[in-house]
N, CA, C and O of each residue as an XYZ file, in Angstrom:
600
protein
N     -12.743    -69.771     -9.561
C     -13.521    -70.863    -10.114
C     -13.517    -72.028     -9.133
O     -12.599    -72.174     -8.325
N     -14.558    -72.857     -9.216
C     -14.569    -74.031     -8.346
C     -13.401    -74.950     -8.700
O     -12.822    -74.853     -9.782
N     -13.067    -75.840     -7.768
C     -11.958    -76.757     -7.992
C     -12.342    -77.906     -8.912
O     -11.509    -78.759     -9.219
N     -13.571    -77.936     -9.347
C     -14.039    -78.942    -10.296
C     -14.694    -78.207    -11.460
O     -15.024    -77.025    -11.360
N     -14.870    -78.907    -12.536
C     -15.494    -78.284    -13.704
C     -17.007    -78.385    -13.598
O     -17.558    -79.468    -13.402
N     -17.664    -77.258    -13.730
C     -19.128    -77.226    -13.756
C     -19.562    -77.586    -15.168
O     -19.424    -76.781    -16.089
N     -20.076    -78.765    -15.335
C     -20.510    -79.188    -16.660
C     -21.904    -78.633    -16.940
O     -22.624    -78.286    -16.004
N     -22.294    -78.544    -18.201
C     -23.657    -78.094    -18.512
C     -24.725    -78.933    -17.812
O     -25.749    -78.396    -17.388
N     -24.503    -80.229    -17.688
C     -25.482    -81.085    -17.010
C     -25.583    -80.730    -15.527
O     -26.684    -80.662    -14.980
N     -24.446    -80.504    -14.877
C     -24.457    -80.115    -13.465
C     -25.176    -78.776    -13.288
O     -25.949    -78.595    -12.348
N     -24.912    -77.850    -14.199
C     -25.540    -76.535    -14.116
C     -27.058    -76.667    -14.233
O     -27.799    -76.059    -13.461
N     -27.514    -77.454    -15.190
C     -28.963    -77.664    -15.356
C     -29.572    -78.308    -14.119
O     -30.664    -77.932    -13.694
N     -28.869    -79.277    -13.542
C     -29.385    -79.958    -12.347
C     -29.544    -78.993    -11.176
O     -30.550    -79.036    -10.467
N     -28.567    -78.135    -10.974
C     -28.646    -77.162     -9.874
C     -29.798    -76.187    -10.119
O     -30.566    -75.888     -9.205
N     -29.916    -75.697    -11.341
C     -31.007    -74.772    -11.677
C     -32.363    -75.453    -11.472
O     -33.264    -74.872    -10.867
N     -32.507    -76.662    -11.966
C     -33.793    -77.364    -11.836
C     -34.093    -77.705    -10.378
O     -35.256    -77.699     -9.974
N     -33.080    -77.999     -9.596
C     -33.284    -78.285     -8.180
C     -33.842    -77.059     -7.463
O     -34.797    -77.175     -6.695
N     -33.259    -75.885     -7.705
C     -33.756    -74.668     -7.051
C     -35.103    -74.224     -7.603
O     -35.862    -73.544     -6.914
N     -35.404    -74.606     -8.843
C     -36.710    -74.277     -9.422
C     -37.798    -75.189     -8.851
O     -38.857    -74.713     -8.442
N     -37.540    -76.486     -8.824
C     -38.579    -77.431     -8.400
C     -38.675    -77.576     -6.881
O     -39.730    -77.946     -6.366
N     -37.604    -77.293     -6.166
C     -37.602    -77.387     -4.700
C     -36.927    -76.164     -4.086
O     -35.882    -76.285     -3.448
N     -37.517    -74.998     -4.275
C     -36.887    -73.779     -3.741
C     -36.823    -73.803     -2.215
O     -37.776    -74.210     -1.550
N     -35.715    -73.373     -1.686
C     -35.516    -73.362     -0.230
C     -36.086    -72.108      0.423
O     -36.381    -72.108      1.618
N     -36.241    -71.043     -0.353
C     -36.602    -69.748      0.240
C     -37.877    -69.155     -0.345
O     -38.111    -67.952     -0.234
N     -38.696    -69.985     -0.963
C     -39.946    -69.497     -1.526
C     -41.032    -69.574     -0.467
O     -41.178    -70.584      0.221
N     -41.788    -68.499     -0.348
C     -42.899    -68.469      0.590
C     -42.916    -67.177      1.376
O     -41.873    -66.594      1.671
N     -44.099    -66.747      1.704
C     -44.276    -65.541      2.507
C     -43.886    -65.875      3.944
O     -44.292    -66.917      4.459
N     -43.115    -65.023      4.599
C     -42.787    -65.272      6.010
C     -44.053    -65.383      6.845
O     -45.056    -64.735      6.544
N     -44.015    -66.199      7.891
C     -45.201    -66.399      8.728
C     -45.653    -65.110      9.392
O     -46.844    -64.924      9.643
N     -44.726    -64.229      9.675
C     -45.040    -62.904     10.194
C     -44.211    -61.902      9.397
O     -43.013    -62.101      9.198
N     -44.835    -60.850      8.953
C     -44.104    -59.850      8.170
C     -43.391    -58.820      9.049
O     -42.765    -57.893      8.536
N     -43.485    -58.982     10.374
C     -42.841    -58.044     11.284
C     -41.330    -58.059     11.058
O     -40.691    -59.110     11.102
N     -40.781    -56.887     10.820
C     -39.349    -56.750     10.609
C     -38.892    -57.012      9.184
O     -37.695    -56.972      8.903
N     -39.824    -57.279      8.284
C     -39.483    -57.549      6.883
C     -39.768    -56.340      6.007
O     -40.747    -55.624      6.213
N     -38.914    -56.126      5.042
C     -39.188    -55.210      3.942
C     -39.679    -56.071      2.790
O     -39.270    -57.223      2.649
N     -40.553    -55.512      1.973
C     -41.077    -56.233      0.812
C     -40.957    -55.328     -0.402
O     -41.290    -54.144     -0.340
N     -40.481    -55.889     -1.504
C     -40.399    -55.137     -2.744
C     -40.846    -56.043     -3.880
O     -40.436    -57.201     -3.969
N     -41.684    -55.503     -4.738
C     -42.245    -56.258     -5.858
C     -41.328    -56.192     -7.080
O     -40.737    -55.153     -7.373
N     -41.221    -57.305     -7.776
C     -40.460    -57.379     -9.023
C     -41.348    -58.011    -10.080
O     -42.043    -58.990     -9.809
N     -41.326    -57.453    -11.283
C     -42.116    -58.035    -12.365
C     -41.449    -57.746    -13.697
O     -40.582    -56.880    -13.810
N     -41.881    -58.498    -14.701
C     -41.300    -58.371    -16.025
C     -42.402    -58.275    -17.063
O     -43.431    -58.942    -16.948
N     -42.194    -57.461    -18.062
C     -43.144    -57.386    -19.165
C     -42.820    -58.423    -20.232
O     -43.641    -58.685    -21.111
N     -41.624    -59.018    -20.164
C     -41.193    -59.971    -21.185
C     -41.318    -61.435    -20.779
O     -41.073    -62.324    -21.594
N     -41.692    -61.693    -19.539
C     -41.718    -63.060    -19.025
C     -42.851    -63.149    -18.005
O     -43.511    -62.149    -17.723
N     -43.079    -64.332    -17.455
C     -44.141    -64.501    -16.461
C     -43.753    -63.995    -15.086
O     -44.578    -63.989    -14.173
N     -42.518    -63.574    -14.927
C     -41.993    -63.195    -13.620
C     -42.809    -62.089    -12.957
O     -42.968    -60.998    -13.505
N     -43.315    -62.391    -11.783
C     -44.129    -61.467    -11.008
C     -44.072    -61.949     -9.559
O     -44.856    -62.808     -9.154
N     -43.144    -61.395     -8.784
C     -42.956    -61.911     -7.433
C     -42.539    -60.806     -6.475
O     -42.126    -59.721     -6.885
N     -42.659    -61.113     -5.188
C     -42.236    -60.216     -4.122
C     -40.970    -60.776     -3.498
O     -40.807    -61.991     -3.385
N     -40.079    -59.890     -3.097
C     -38.869    -60.261     -2.378
C     -39.021    -59.740     -0.951
O     -39.397    -58.587     -0.741
N     -38.729    -60.593      0.021
C     -38.839    -60.254      1.437
C     -37.442    -60.259      2.035
O     -36.643    -61.160      1.777
N     -37.162    -59.249      2.829
C     -35.839    -59.128      3.434
C     -35.990    -58.713      4.890
O     -36.678    -57.743      5.208
N     -35.335    -59.467      5.767
C     -35.325    -59.133      7.189
C     -33.880    -58.846      7.600
O     -33.010    -59.714      7.532
N     -33.655    -57.613      8.022
C     -32.322    -57.170      8.440
C     -32.420    -56.611      9.851
O     -33.358    -55.886     10.185
N     -31.438    -56.958     10.670
C     -31.378    -56.389     12.015
C     -29.921    -56.114     12.340
O     -29.064    -56.984     12.186
N     -29.650    -54.907     12.788
C     -28.289    -54.489     13.145
C     -27.305    -54.745     12.004
O     -26.168    -55.156     12.235
N     -27.750    -54.498     10.775
C     -26.875    -54.616      9.611
C     -26.622    -56.027      9.124
O     -25.784    -56.234      8.247
N     -27.332    -57.008      9.679
C     -27.134    -58.398      9.280
C     -28.427    -58.949      8.673
O     -29.518    -58.720      9.196
N     -28.289    -59.674      7.565
C     -29.446    -60.285      6.906
C     -29.847    -61.525      7.692
O     -29.116    -62.516      7.730
N     -31.019    -61.457      8.319
C     -31.523    -62.594      9.087
C     -32.297    -63.566      8.212
O     -32.252    -64.777      8.426
N     -33.016    -63.024      7.214
C     -33.807    -63.885      6.338
C     -34.022    -63.173      5.007
O     -34.070    -61.945      4.933
N     -34.147    -63.973      3.975
C     -34.470    -63.479      2.636
C     -35.359    -64.530      1.997
O     -35.050    -65.721      2.028
N     -36.467    -64.083      1.416
C     -37.451    -64.994      0.838
C     -38.028    -64.361     -0.415
O     -37.795    -63.186     -0.699
N     -38.774    -65.145     -1.151
C     -39.484    -64.628     -2.320
C     -40.757    -65.438     -2.492
O     -40.843    -66.589     -2.065
N     -41.741    -64.818     -3.123
C     -43.017    -65.506     -3.360
C     -43.662    -64.932     -4.604
O     -43.693    -63.716     -4.798
N     -44.169    -65.801     -5.430
C     -44.875    -65.381     -6.625
C     -44.648    -66.358     -7.756
O     -44.281    -67.514     -7.545
N     -44.875    -65.869     -8.957
C     -44.732    -66.684    -10.163
C     -43.459    -66.244    -10.870
O     -43.203    -65.049    -11.023
N     -42.671    -67.212    -11.295
C     -41.425    -66.869    -11.988
C     -40.991    -68.039    -12.865
O     -41.278    -69.198    -12.567
N     -40.304    -67.717    -13.935
C     -39.774    -68.742    -14.831
C     -38.647    -69.500    -14.133
O     -38.238    -69.138    -13.030
N     -38.162    -70.524    -14.761
C     -37.117    -71.359    -14.174
C     -35.883    -70.556    -13.798
O     -35.380    -70.682    -12.681
N     -35.389    -69.732    -14.713
C     -34.167    -68.968    -14.471
C     -34.370    -67.969    -13.336
O     -33.526    -67.867    -12.446
N     -35.465    -67.243    -13.357
C     -35.729    -66.255    -12.320
C     -35.930    -66.917    -10.961
O     -35.399    -66.448     -9.954
N     -36.691    -68.000    -10.931
C     -36.925    -68.727     -9.673
C     -35.622    -69.231     -9.077
O     -35.330    -68.983     -7.908
N     -34.846    -69.933     -9.874
C     -33.611    -70.536     -9.372
C     -32.602    -69.474     -8.955
O     -31.963    -69.603     -7.911
N     -32.454    -68.428     -9.760
C     -31.451    -67.413     -9.422
C     -31.845    -66.655     -8.153
O     -30.982    -66.332     -7.338
N     -33.127    -66.371     -7.977
C     -33.572    -65.664     -6.774
C     -33.428    -66.548     -5.546
O     -33.061    -66.065     -4.474
N     -33.711    -67.829     -5.688
C     -33.564    -68.750     -4.571
C     -32.094    -68.873     -4.157
O     -31.779    -68.874     -2.967
N     -31.208    -68.976     -5.135
C     -29.772    -69.051     -4.853
C     -29.299    -67.738     -4.225
O     -28.469    -67.752     -3.316
N     -29.812    -66.624     -4.696
C     -29.494    -65.322     -4.106
C     -29.789    -65.333     -2.608
O     -28.954    -64.913     -1.806
N     -30.964    -65.808     -2.232
C     -31.331    -65.847     -0.812
C     -30.299    -66.658     -0.023
O     -29.885    -66.249      1.062
N     -29.884    -67.808     -0.568
C     -28.830    -68.606      0.077
C     -27.580    -67.785      0.318
O     -26.962    -67.887      1.377
N     -27.206    -66.980     -0.649
C     -25.939    -66.252     -0.605
C     -25.948    -65.086      0.388
O     -24.905    -64.766      0.960
N     -27.102    -64.446      0.606
C     -27.104    -63.245      1.455
C     -27.484    -63.508      2.906
O     -27.098    -62.736      3.784
N     -28.226    -64.568      3.184
C     -28.628    -64.832      4.569
C     -27.374    -65.039      5.426
O     -26.499    -65.843      5.104
N     -27.322    -64.294      6.511
C     -26.186    -64.373      7.424
C     -25.111    -63.340      7.146
O     -24.209    -63.138      7.959
N     -25.207    -62.687      5.999
C     -24.209    -61.685      5.642
C     -24.586    -60.299      6.134
O     -25.717    -60.049      6.549
N     -23.618    -59.415      6.076
C     -23.899    -58.018      6.388
C     -24.119    -57.267      5.077
O     -24.085    -57.858      3.998
N     -24.343    -55.961      5.184
C     -24.612    -55.165      3.979
C     -23.484    -55.280      2.966
O     -23.715    -55.582      1.795
N     -22.264    -55.037      3.427
C     -21.143    -54.986      2.494
C     -20.913    -56.328      1.799
O     -20.715    -56.368      0.584
N     -20.937    -57.420      2.553
C     -20.695    -58.720      1.918
C     -21.832    -59.090      0.975
O     -21.591    -59.644     -0.098
N     -23.055    -58.794      1.362
C     -24.203    -59.109      0.505
C     -24.188    -58.278     -0.773
O     -24.423    -58.799     -1.863
N     -23.911    -56.991     -0.633
C     -23.839    -56.126     -1.812
C     -22.662    -56.514     -2.708
O     -22.753    -56.404     -3.931
N     -21.573    -56.960     -2.115
C     -20.417    -57.403     -2.888
C     -20.776    -58.648     -3.715
O     -20.445    -58.728     -4.898
N     -21.447    -59.602     -3.093
C     -21.870    -60.819     -3.800
C     -22.782    -60.452     -4.969
O     -22.617    -60.955     -6.080
N     -23.738    -59.575     -4.707
C     -24.675    -59.161     -5.763
C     -23.918    -58.497     -6.909
O     -24.192    -58.782     -8.075
N     -22.977    -57.623     -6.595
C     -22.221    -56.950     -7.657
C     -21.389    -57.945     -8.458
O     -21.283    -57.820     -9.678
N     -20.806    -58.916     -7.796
C     -20.003    -59.911     -8.512
C     -20.879    -60.751     -9.437
O     -20.469    -61.086    -10.548
N     -22.075    -61.088     -8.984
C     -23.019    -61.830     -9.816
C     -23.412    -61.008    -11.050
O     -23.410    -61.519    -12.170
N     -23.746    -59.746    -10.836
C     -24.130    -58.884    -11.957
C     -22.966    -58.689    -12.919
O     -23.171    -58.657    -14.132
N     -21.750    -58.559    -12.401
C     -20.573    -58.478    -13.263
C     -20.454    -59.740    -14.114
O     -20.169    -59.664    -15.309
N     -20.675    -60.907    -13.491
C     -20.600    -62.164    -14.228
C     -21.625    -62.190    -15.357
O     -21.297    -62.551    -16.487
N     -22.854    -61.811    -15.057
C     -23.923    -61.815    -16.059
C     -23.588    -60.845    -17.191
O     -23.858    -61.131    -18.358
N     -22.999    -59.699    -16.848
C     -22.640    -58.683    -17.846
C     -21.310    -58.999    -18.538
O     -20.809    -58.199    -19.328
N     -20.750    -60.165    -18.236
C     -19.485    -60.633    -18.810
C     -18.323    -59.679    -18.535
O     -17.468    -59.448    -19.389
N     -18.319    -59.134    -17.322
C     -17.232    -58.295    -16.822
C     -16.409    -59.142    -15.844
O     -16.867    -60.202    -15.418
N     -15.215    -58.696    -15.486
C     -14.434    -59.439    -14.485
C     -15.232    -59.549    -13.173
O     -15.914    -58.608    -12.767
N     -15.132    -60.714    -12.522
C     -15.875    -60.943    -11.279
C     -15.103    -61.882    -10.373
O     -14.220    -62.617    -10.814
N     -15.455    -61.840     -9.100
C     -14.855    -62.686     -8.075
C     -15.724    -63.928     -7.921
O     -16.753    -63.881     -7.246
N     -15.331    -65.018     -8.528
C     -16.147    -66.235     -8.492
C     -16.130    -66.919     -7.124
O     -16.960    -67.789     -6.862
N     -15.201    -66.538     -6.254
C     -15.084    -67.204     -4.958
C     -16.276    -66.937     -4.034
O     -16.462    -67.651     -3.048
N     -17.080    -65.926     -4.338
C     -18.213    -65.587     -3.466
C     -19.564    -66.032     -4.038
O     -20.597    -65.837     -3.398
N     -19.565    -66.620     -5.217
C     -20.835    -66.888     -5.895
C     -21.422    -68.270     -5.644
O     -22.632    -68.451     -5.779
N     -20.606    -69.239     -5.286
C     -21.092    -70.585     -4.987
C     -21.999    -71.073     -6.118
O     -21.597    -71.027     -7.281
N     -23.210    -71.538     -5.809
C     -24.098    -72.092     -6.835
C     -24.524    -71.074     -7.891
O     -24.953    -71.462     -8.977
N     -24.416    -69.799     -7.596
C     -24.789    -68.774     -8.579
C     -23.921    -68.852     -9.833
O     -24.270    -68.286    -10.869
N     -22.807    -69.543     -9.740
C     -21.941    -69.727    -10.913
C     -22.648    -70.465    -12.048
O     -22.212    -70.394    -13.197
N     -23.725    -71.164    -11.739
C     -24.437    -71.898    -12.802
C     -25.024    -70.952    -13.847
O     -25.418    -71.395    -14.926
N     -25.086    -69.668    -13.542
C     -25.627    -68.685    -14.490
C     -24.527    -67.975    -15.277
O     -24.785    -66.948    -15.904
N     -23.309    -68.507    -15.253
C     -22.162    -67.836    -15.876
C     -22.313    -67.621    -17.369
O     -21.669    -66.723    -17.911
N     -23.122    -68.391    -18.052
C     -23.304    -68.227    -19.499
C     -24.566    -67.446    -19.865
O     -24.873    -67.280    -21.046
N     -25.280    -66.977    -18.878
C     -26.545    -66.284    -19.118
C     -26.349    -65.003    -19.918
O     -27.231    -64.627    -20.689
N     -25.232    -64.332    -19.758
C     -24.970    -63.101    -20.490
C     -24.957    -63.289    -21.997
O     -25.119    -62.327    -22.748
N     -24.766    -64.517    -22.440
C     -24.765    -64.829    -23.873
C     -26.184    -65.036    -24.404
O     -26.381    -65.194    -25.608
N     -27.170    -65.034    -23.506
C     -28.572    -65.260    -23.865
C     -29.373    -64.009    -23.494
O     -29.971    -63.946    -22.420
N     -29.381    -63.047    -24.361
C     -29.981    -61.741    -24.064
C     -31.391    -61.842    -23.485
O     -31.748    -61.069    -22.596
N     -32.180    -62.769    -23.969
C     -33.558    -62.894    -23.500
C     -33.633    -63.372    -22.049
O     -34.679    -63.227    -21.416
N     -32.568    -63.930    -21.514
C     -32.563    -64.472    -20.155
C     -31.898    -63.572    -19.119
O     -31.988    -63.828    -17.918
N     -31.242    -62.537    -19.579
C     -30.507    -61.674    -18.647
C     -31.446    -61.064    -17.608
O     -31.147    -61.087    -16.414
N     -32.568    -60.525    -18.050
C     -33.502    -59.909    -17.105
C     -34.032    -60.944    -16.110
O     -34.147    -60.659    -14.918
N     -34.351    -62.128    -16.594
C     -34.842    -63.189    -15.706
C     -33.803    -63.527    -14.636
O     -34.147    -63.727    -13.471
N     -32.548    -63.589    -15.030
C     -31.479    -63.981    -14.114
C     -31.088    -62.878    -13.136
O     -30.416    -63.149    -12.141
N     -31.497    -61.643    -13.401
C     -31.060    -60.534    -12.548
C     -32.183    -59.851    -11.762
O     -31.906    -59.041    -10.877
N     -33.432    -60.164    -12.067
C     -34.546    -59.478    -11.383
C     -34.466    -59.545     -9.865
O     -34.521    -58.516     -9.192
N     -34.339    -60.733     -9.333
C     -34.269    -60.888     -7.884
C     -33.052    -60.195     -7.300
O     -33.120    -59.602     -6.223
N     -31.946    -60.274     -8.013
C     -30.680    -59.701     -7.548
C     -30.734    -58.179     -7.505
O     -30.280    -57.578     -6.531
N     -31.270    -57.554     -8.523
C     -31.346    -56.089     -8.517
C     -32.381    -55.596     -7.502
O     -32.214    -54.534     -6.903
N     -33.436    -56.366     -7.316
C     -34.441    -56.017     -6.310
C     -33.829    -56.098     -4.914
O     -34.023    -55.202     -4.093
N     -33.086    -57.180     -4.648
C     -32.437    -57.343     -3.343
C     -31.406    -56.241     -3.116
O     -31.296    -55.722     -2.006
N     -30.658    -55.880     -4.142
C     -29.668    -54.801     -4.009
C     -30.357    -53.503     -3.601
O     -29.885    -52.790     -2.715
N     -31.474    -53.204     -4.255
C     -32.225    -51.986     -3.923
C     -32.674    -52.000     -2.467
O     -32.593    -50.983     -1.778
N     -33.143    -53.143     -2.003
C     -33.607    -53.251     -0.619
C     -32.451    -53.103      0.374
O     -32.571    -52.398      1.375
N     -31.337    -53.771      0.089
C     -30.174    -53.685      0.974
C     -29.628    -52.264      1.046
O     -29.297    -51.775      2.126
N     -29.536    -51.607     -0.101
C     -29.040    -50.224     -0.119
C     -29.957    -49.299      0.672
O     -29.483    -48.412      1.382
N     -31.262    -49.503      0.553
C     -32.228    -48.682      1.287
C     -32.098    -48.935      2.796
O     -32.048    -47.993      3.587
N     -32.044    -50.203      3.179
C     -31.923    -50.534      4.602
C     -30.624    -50.001      5.193
O     -30.604    -49.501      6.318
N     -29.539    -50.111      4.427
C     -28.241    -49.619      4.917
C     -28.308    -48.102      5.129
O     -27.823    -47.579      6.133
N     -28.911    -47.419      4.177
C     -29.037    -45.954      4.268
C     -29.882    -45.552      5.471
O     -29.612    -44.540      6.118
N     -30.911    -46.352      5.767
C     -31.793    -46.073      6.896
C     -31.221    -46.553      8.233
O     -31.789    -46.285      9.292
N     -30.090    -47.265      8.173
C     -29.429    -47.721      9.399
C     -30.108    -48.877     10.095
O     -30.059    -48.987     11.321
N     -30.742    -49.740      9.322
C     -31.422    -50.900      9.948
C     -30.427    -51.946     10.390
O     -30.817    -52.981     10.931
């Protein structure tokens, strides 16, 4: 856990900051070297693409573009922050810890940073899919790239 208490107000502020001013939203200027995978939901407005650039097993860039609700937008944007610069194993580990947190299973909070703001999402069944769409899409892409030896 962080060395300070994450209050509900702080959590809302972080979520709204990533929703209103996403750092990783937008199509890359060149798609060369990027994988793209589409994510969508039948229960929400979420309909976006995830872009991943990996070279020699290291995540060089991660982006997303499309329409998404507040929870999906913020969680996917925070996800991009967490995986850029990491390798397959560290990125997949972070994703698994986040999913464990959402599923209310034991998790390693030391790797989640701002993603901790979603720690109560598992109690809101209607929001679980929104909070995990980007993460499960990124996991699928990372696993595929790792298998292909990118």
